[in-house]
N, C-alpha and C positions, 0 to 999 in steps of 0.2 A: 065506912064498912068493905065496899068493894076495894079500897086497899090493904086492908089487914087479910082479904082473902088472896090476892095477889101475892101479897107477901109471904103468906102462908105455902102459897103453892110455888113461888120458888126455891125458898129454902127445903121445901119436900124434892124438888128436881134437883138440888144441890147435895142433898144427903143422900140420895138415890145414885146420884154420879160418883160422889166420894164411895159409897157402896161396892159398886161396880168395881173402881179402882184398885179397892183394897181385899177383893174377891170374897166379898159378901154375899149374901143373899139379897137381891135386889127387890123381889117381891116382899119379903119380910119388912125390908127398909122403907119400902114405899107406904107400905101399912102405917108402921111405927111413925114415919115421919109423917103422917096424914093426922094421926091423932093427939101428937106433942109437937109438930113444928118445928119452930127454929131450934129446938133443944136436940132433937134427931140430928139435926145437922154438928150438931155439938160434939154430940156423943160419938159419931161417925168419923169425925175428925182425930178424936183420940185414940181410936182402937188402932190396933195394929193389923198389918198386913197378913193376911193367912198365906201359909203355903201350902197347906192340905184342904183348903175352904171348899165349899161346893162350888163345883163351877158349873152345874148344872142350870143354875139360875143366872148366870153371868153374863 
């Protein structure tokens, strides 16, 4: 069980890192990634980089 939680948190951190590098809202993606785990990292990976993204939360 502890391993699953660790993997979930690692993927959440990866999703947040990718979201920040793509100009996405990091707080939103942190919440999403804690809910859906590794799938959030996959979603963020395929998103395009924003040119007019919300830079307030970056």
